[in-house]
C-alpha positions as CSV (number, residue, x, y, z in Angstrom):
1,X,7.3,15.9,0.7
2,X,6.9,12.1,0.5
3,X,8.0,9.9,3.4
4,X,10.4,7.0,2.7
5,X,8.8,3.6,3.2
6,X,10.9,0.7,4.4
7,X,9.7,-2.9,4.0
8,X,6.5,-4.1,2.5
9,X,3.2,-2.3,2.6
10,X,0.0,-4.2,3.0
11,X,-3.1,-3.3,1.0
12,X,-6.6,-4.7,1.1
13,X,-9.0,-4.4,-1.8
14,X,-12.7,-5.1,-2.1
15,X,-14.1,-6.0,-5.5
16,X,-17.4,-6.6,-7.1
17,X,-18.7,-10.2,-6.9
18,X,-17.1,-12.4,-9.6
19,X,-14.0,-10.2,-10.1
20,X,-11.5,-11.7,-7.6
21,X,-9.5,-13.8,-10.1
22,X,-9.4,-11.2,-12.8
23,X,-8.3,-8.5,-10.3
24,X,-5.6,-10.9,-8.8
25,X,-4.2,-11.5,-12.3
26,X,-4.0,-7.7,-13.0
27,X,-2.5,-6.9,-9.6
28,X,0.1,-9.6,-9.7
29,X,1.4,-8.2,-13.0
30,X,2.2,-4.8,-11.4
31,X,5.9,-4.3,-10.6
32,X,5.4,-3.1,-7.0
33,X,3.3,-6.1,-6.0
34,X,5.3,-8.9,-4.3
35,X,2.3,-11.0,-3.5
36,X,-1.5,-10.8,-4.0
37,X,-3.9,-13.4,-2.5
38,X,-7.6,-13.8,-2.1
39,X,-8.8,-13.5,1.5
40,X,-12.0,-13.9,3.6
41,X,-13.4,-11.1,5.6
42,X,-14.2,-7.5,5.0
43,X,-12.0,-7.3,1.9
44,X,-11.4,-9.8,-1.0
45,X,-7.7,-9.4,-1.8
46,X,-4.6,-8.8,0.3
47,X,-1.5,-7.4,-1.4
48,X,2.0,-7.1,-0.1
49,X,4.1,-4.6,-2.1
50,X,7.2,-2.6,-2.0
51,X,6.9,1.1,-2.5
52,X,9.8,3.6,-2.1
53,X,7.7,6.4,-0.6
54,X,4.2,7.5,0.1
55,X,3.8,9.1,-3.3
56,X,4.5,5.8,-5.0
57,X,1.9,4.1,-2.8
58,X,-0.7,6.8,-3.5
59,X,-0.1,6.4,-7.3
60,X,-0.6,2.7,-7.0
61,X,-3.8,3.3,-5.0
62,X,-5.1,5.7,-7.7
63,X,-4.5,3.1,-10.4
64,X,-6.3,0.3,-8.5
65,X,-9.2,2.5,-7.5
66,X,-9.7,3.4,-11.2
67,X,-10.6,-0.2,-12.0
68,X,-14.4,-0.3,-12.5
69,X,-14.9,-3.4,-10.4
70,X,-12.9,-2.2,-7.3
71,X,-15.3,-1.2,-4.4
72,X,-12.9,-0.5,-1.6
73,X,-9.2,0.0,-0.9
74,X,-7.3,0.2,2.5
75,X,-3.5,0.6,2.7
76,X,-1.2,0.1,5.6
77,X,2.2,1.7,4.8
78,X,5.4,0.1,5.8
79,X,7.7,1.6,8.4
80,X,8.1,5.3,7.7
81,X,11.4,6.9,8.6
82,X,11.0,10.5,9.6
83,X,13.9,12.9,10.6
84,X,13.8,16.6,11.3
85,X,16.4,19.0,12.6
86,X,15.4,20.7,15.8
87,X,16.0,24.4,16.6
88,X,19.0,23.3,18.8
89,X,20.6,21.7,15.8
90,X,20.0,18.1,16.9
91,X,18.1,15.7,14.7
92,X,14.9,14.1,15.9
93,X,13.9,10.7,14.6
94,X,10.6,8.9,14.8
95,X,9.4,5.6,13.5
96,X,5.8,4.7,12.9
97,X,4.7,1.1,12.5
98,X,1.0,0.7,11.5
99,X,-0.6,-2.7,12.1
């Protein structure tokens, strides 16, 4: 069962040399992407995107990883809201924030 995501998720992508601008153009056209920018460091591109749940984020990840010039992908999901009923009938809630 997918977990609901609240807020923007952050995704980092590493691409083959010379493909940053081309990949940025492709990513910016995707409906879930709010912002995509070139960055320095371990990855080449940082993406902020809105995804309803973890399944939608995984689908986006699969699409990006199928691009022939993508060499790496790291996602940091937004706040996940998790609720489960306990054996005593009371609900338990947990929030996980990944930096």
